[in-house]
C-alpha positions as CSV (number, residue, x, y, z in Angstrom):
1,M,39.5,-112.0,-79.0
2,S,38.3,-109.0,-80.4
3,S,38.4,-105.7,-78.3
4,V,34.5,-105.9,-78.4
5,S,34.4,-109.5,-77.2
6,A,37.0,-108.5,-74.6
7,D,34.9,-105.9,-73.1
8,L,31.7,-107.8,-73.2
9,D,33.5,-110.6,-71.4
10,E,34.7,-108.2,-68.6
11,K,31.4,-106.6,-68.6
12,L,29.7,-110.2,-68.0
13,W,32.3,-111.1,-65.3
14,V,31.6,-108.2,-63.2
15,S,27.9,-108.5,-63.3
16,F,28.6,-112.3,-62.4
17,V,30.7,-111.4,-59.4
18,E,28.3,-108.8,-58.1
19,K,25.4,-111.1,-58.6
20,K,26.8,-114.0,-56.8
21,K,28.0,-112.1,-54.1
22,I,24.4,-110.9,-53.5
23,L,22.8,-114.3,-53.8
24,K,25.1,-115.9,-51.4
25,K,23.9,-113.9,-48.6
26,S,20.2,-114.6,-49.7
27,K,17.5,-116.8,-48.3
28,V,17.1,-118.2,-51.9
29,F,20.3,-119.9,-51.8
30,E,20.1,-120.7,-48.0
31,Q,16.8,-122.5,-48.7
32,V,17.9,-124.6,-51.7
33,L,21.0,-125.4,-50.0
34,S,19.5,-127.0,-47.1
35,L,17.5,-129.0,-49.6
36,I,20.2,-130.4,-51.6
37,V,23.1,-130.7,-49.1
38,P,21.9,-134.5,-48.3
39,V,21.7,-135.5,-51.4
40,Q,25.0,-137.4,-53.0
41,I,25.6,-135.5,-56.2
42,Q,28.3,-136.4,-58.5
43,K,27.4,-134.1,-61.5
44,I,25.3,-131.1,-62.1
45,R,23.6,-130.6,-65.3
46,C,22.0,-127.3,-66.2
47,L,19.8,-127.2,-69.1
48,G,17.8,-124.3,-70.7
49,L,19.5,-121.6,-68.6
50,G,18.9,-118.9,-71.2
51,A,21.4,-116.1,-72.9
52,V,23.4,-114.5,-69.8
53,T,24.7,-112.1,-72.4
54,D,21.0,-110.8,-72.7
55,S,19.1,-111.7,-69.3
56,S,19.9,-110.5,-65.8
57,L,17.4,-113.3,-64.9
58,A,19.5,-115.9,-66.7
59,M,22.7,-114.8,-64.9
60,Y,21.2,-114.8,-61.5
61,Q,20.3,-118.5,-62.3
62,L,24.0,-119.1,-63.5
63,C,25.1,-117.5,-59.9
64,L,23.1,-120.0,-58.0
65,L,24.6,-122.7,-60.0
66,S,28.0,-121.5,-59.3
67,L,27.2,-121.4,-55.7
68,L,25.9,-125.1,-55.6
69,V,29.1,-126.0,-57.3
70,D,31.3,-124.2,-54.8
71,H,29.4,-125.8,-51.9
72,F,29.8,-129.3,-53.1
73,K,33.4,-128.7,-54.1
74,E,34.4,-127.1,-50.7
75,V,32.1,-128.9,-48.4
76,K,31.7,-132.1,-49.8
77,E,35.2,-132.2,-50.9
78,R,34.5,-133.3,-54.5
79,E,37.0,-131.6,-56.8
80,E,36.0,-133.7,-60.0
81,L,32.6,-132.3,-59.8
82,E,31.4,-132.6,-63.5
83,V,29.2,-129.3,-64.4
84,S,28.0,-129.0,-67.9
85,L,25.2,-126.8,-69.3
86,W,23.0,-127.2,-72.6
87,D,20.9,-124.7,-74.2
88,P,20.2,-124.1,-78.0
89,I,19.8,-120.5,-77.6
90,F,23.6,-120.0,-76.3
91,T,25.6,-117.5,-78.1
92,E,29.1,-117.8,-78.8
93,E,29.7,-115.3,-76.0
94,D,27.5,-117.3,-73.7
95,K,29.5,-120.4,-74.3
96,K,32.8,-118.6,-74.1
97,F,32.2,-116.8,-70.6
98,I,30.6,-120.1,-69.3
99,S,33.3,-122.2,-70.5
100,D,36.3,-119.9,-70.0
101,R,35.5,-118.0,-67.2
102,L,33.7,-120.8,-64.9
103,K,35.4,-123.8,-66.6
104,Y,32.0,-125.6,-67.2
105,V,31.7,-127.8,-70.1
106,I,29.1,-126.7,-72.8
107,L,27.2,-129.6,-74.3
108,E,26.1,-129.5,-77.9
109,D,23.2,-131.6,-77.3
110,N,21.4,-133.2,-74.4
111,D,21.0,-136.7,-75.5
112,D,23.4,-138.4,-73.0
113,K,21.0,-140.4,-71.2
114,K,24.0,-142.0,-69.3
115,A,24.6,-139.2,-67.3
116,V,21.2,-139.6,-64.9
117,K,22.8,-141.5,-61.8
118,N,23.8,-139.1,-58.8
119,T,23.1,-136.1,-61.2
120,L,21.3,-133.0,-60.2
121,F,19.3,-131.8,-63.1
122,Y,18.8,-127.9,-62.7
123,M,16.4,-126.6,-64.9
124,P,14.7,-123.3,-64.0
125,H,11.7,-122.0,-65.8
126,F,11.8,-125.0,-68.0
127,P,8.8,-125.1,-70.5
128,I,6.4,-127.8,-69.5
129,E,6.4,-129.4,-73.1
130,V,10.0,-130.1,-72.9
131,L,10.2,-130.9,-69.4
132,E,7.7,-133.6,-70.1
133,K,9.8,-135.0,-72.8
134,F,13.0,-134.6,-70.9
135,I,11.4,-136.7,-67.7
136,T,10.0,-139.3,-69.9
137,E,13.1,-139.8,-71.9
138,T,15.8,-139.3,-69.2
139,E,14.0,-140.7,-66.1
140,P,16.0,-138.4,-63.7
141,E,16.2,-138.8,-60.2
142,Y,17.1,-135.3,-58.9
143,L,15.7,-132.1,-60.3
144,L,15.9,-128.6,-59.3
145,S,12.9,-127.1,-61.7
146,N,9.4,-126.2,-62.0
147,D,6.9,-126.9,-59.2
148,L,4.7,-129.4,-61.2
149,T,1.7,-128.8,-59.0
150,V,1.3,-125.1,-60.4
151,Y,0.0,-126.7,-63.9
152,T,-3.0,-128.2,-61.7
153,N,-4.2,-124.8,-61.8
154,K,-3.6,-124.2,-65.4
155,F,-5.2,-127.6,-66.8
156,T,-8.2,-129.8,-65.9
157,D,-6.8,-133.2,-64.3
158,T,-7.7,-134.6,-67.9
159,K,-6.2,-132.1,-70.0
160,F,-3.1,-132.3,-67.8
161,F,-2.7,-135.7,-68.2
162,Q,-3.4,-136.0,-71.9
163,L,-0.8,-133.3,-72.7
164,Y,1.9,-134.4,-70.0
165,P,1.2,-137.6,-68.3
166,N,4.3,-138.0,-66.3
167,S,4.2,-134.6,-65.0
168,A,0.5,-134.9,-64.4
169,R,1.5,-138.1,-62.5
170,M,4.0,-136.4,-60.3
171,A,1.7,-133.8,-59.7
172,K,-1.0,-135.8,-58.4
173,I,1.1,-137.8,-56.0
174,I,2.5,-134.7,-54.7
175,T,-0.8,-133.0,-54.2
176,E,-2.4,-136.1,-52.6
177,Q,0.5,-136.1,-50.2
178,E,-0.2,-132.5,-49.4
179,E,-4.0,-132.8,-49.0
180,K,-3.2,-136.0,-46.6
181,I,-0.8,-134.0,-44.3
182,K,-3.2,-130.7,-44.3
183,G,-6.2,-132.8,-44.0
184,T,-8.2,-130.6,-46.1
185,G,-9.8,-132.7,-48.8
186,V,-9.7,-132.3,-52.4
187,L,-8.0,-128.9,-53.5
188,S,-10.2,-126.6,-55.9
189,K,-9.5,-127.3,-59.7
190,A,-9.5,-125.4,-63.0
191,L,-12.6,-126.2,-64.8
192,D,-13.3,-127.1,-68.2
193,N,-16.6,-127.3,-70.4
194,D,-16.3,-131.0,-70.8
195,E,-16.3,-131.3,-67.1
196,F,-19.8,-129.3,-66.5
197,H,-23.1,-130.8,-66.7
198,I,-26.6,-129.4,-66.9
199,V,-28.9,-130.9,-64.1
200,T,-32.4,-130.3,-63.4
201,K,-33.8,-130.1,-59.9
202,K,-37.2,-131.4,-59.2
203,K,-38.8,-128.5,-57.6
204,Q,-37.8,-125.4,-59.5
205,R,-39.8,-123.4,-62.3
206,K,-39.8,-124.4,-65.7
207,G,-36.8,-123.7,-67.8
208,K,-34.6,-123.3,-65.0
209,N,-31.4,-125.1,-64.9
210,T,-28.5,-125.6,-62.6
211,I,-24.9,-125.7,-63.4
212,K,-23.2,-128.7,-61.5
213,Y,-19.5,-129.2,-61.5
214,T,-18.6,-132.9,-61.9
215,P,-14.9,-133.6,-61.7
216,A,-13.8,-136.1,-64.5
217,V,-12.2,-139.2,-63.2
218,V,-8.4,-139.9,-64.8
219,D,-7.0,-143.1,-64.8
220,Y,-3.4,-142.0,-64.3
221,K,-2.1,-145.6,-65.2
222,F,0.6,-145.2,-62.6
223,E,1.6,-149.0,-63.0
224,S,3.2,-147.8,-66.4
225,A,5.1,-145.0,-64.8
226,F,9.0,-145.7,-64.3
227,F,8.6,-143.8,-60.7
228,R,6.7,-144.8,-57.5
229,K,7.7,-142.2,-55.1
230,I,8.1,-138.2,-55.4
231,V,9.2,-136.0,-53.0
232,M,9.1,-132.2,-53.7
233,E,10.2,-129.3,-51.6
234,R,9.5,-125.9,-52.9
235,V,11.8,-122.9,-52.9
236,T,9.4,-120.7,-51.5
237,E,11.8,-117.8,-51.2
238,G,12.1,-117.7,-55.0
239,N,8.6,-116.3,-55.1
240,I,9.2,-113.0,-53.5
241,L,9.4,-110.7,-56.4
242,S,10.7,-107.9,-54.4
243,N,14.0,-109.4,-54.6
244,V,16.7,-108.0,-57.2
245,W,16.4,-111.0,-58.9
246,D,12.8,-110.5,-59.7
247,S,11.2,-113.9,-60.7
248,A,14.8,-115.7,-61.7
249,F,13.7,-118.3,-59.1
250,T,9.6,-118.3,-59.0
251,D,8.0,-121.7,-58.9
252,L,11.5,-123.5,-58.3
253,S,11.3,-126.7,-56.4
254,F,13.5,-129.6,-55.7
255,L,12.1,-133.1,-56.9
256,H,13.4,-136.3,-55.8
257,I,12.1,-139.2,-58.1
258,S,12.3,-142.8,-57.1
259,P,11.6,-146.0,-58.9
């Protein structure tokens, strides 16, 4: 290892230790732990973490992974817990730090479909288009990733389902469950031009039309989905941006997906 690489490695290690110590005392970690503790986990696979050599947010996310690994090894007494990471943007320095310092496995690709059972997939801030592809191809059971209902405020129901069908199905199930619990009825939706219709009232001045919003009816084709039940719990503490880790854990949620 060159002196430059050694200096960078040491700098990363100091940053990691400091941030992990801060995060360990946080409500974010406490909340994540409370959600995951009941689950039987044998493997943790972290996807799309980002370059820890270049991002403080990615380093905090790595620290959360490390804290979860520590917990499962110490409390659950699982010394053989398998931990692996994959991200195509990892630099050689990232890979060396993660594999040498933390002893985690660096994956060269994300095509292992056999690593699903009893696996927690940790995917903070995963792009929705890649997340959709992953969910469809892998059929995971446990996800610590994006709050899928966030996208219902970015797309209409129709557009969301057209672009990301499985994510839209899951969001629909979650939203209906929450509406039933709250008893608030239908939540407000983002509007799209194809969901507006011009209607004319009988008693109105000539030339005056009224815009009326008519939600499109979406056939989610739930019968073709690989899942039947979704339980999602939000990591609400991650949305407090005044914390030192800023937006590292925004819109993070834990999903249990059942066939």
